[in-house]
C-alpha positions, 0 to 999 in steps of 0.5 A: 477484507484485505487492504494494501497500503503503499509506503512512499508518499502514502504511509510516510505522509502521516504514519501516526494516522495510518497506525491509528487506522491500522490498530483502531479500525481494521484490526477491530473489524477483523480486516488484514492490512499489508504494505505493498511497496514498489521498493526492492527487498532489503531497501527498507532500512531508510523508511524507519521500520519503527513507524510500521506495526511490527507484524505488518506483512511487507510485499516488495514488488521491485518496481513491478505491478503490485496486484500481480506480485501480491497475488503471487504472494497469496494476497487477493487484495480488496482495497488499494490505498496508493498515491500512484494507482497506476502501480497497482496494475498499470492502469492509465489515469486520465486527467481531463480539464473541466471544459472537456467534460 
């Protein structure tokens, strides 16, 4: 299984948690984890590469939809973990008030 994790406001909210998830869960079960970020390539020096596993693949989407860019890079992602799901493929999230349901 391929799992894509967003960088800003997802990984950066708790890098220790995500590192534990990466090393203790996904790797032990044979899954692949990639970083999918809307950032531009080369715009990675400020997030501290130190917080990411050294061998984690980073896909920079330059603000484009992540699913399309990851697929072009050879990753058919099974699970997306992202604080802004609409960046994955442009889906629209509807926020309904309880009264409307």
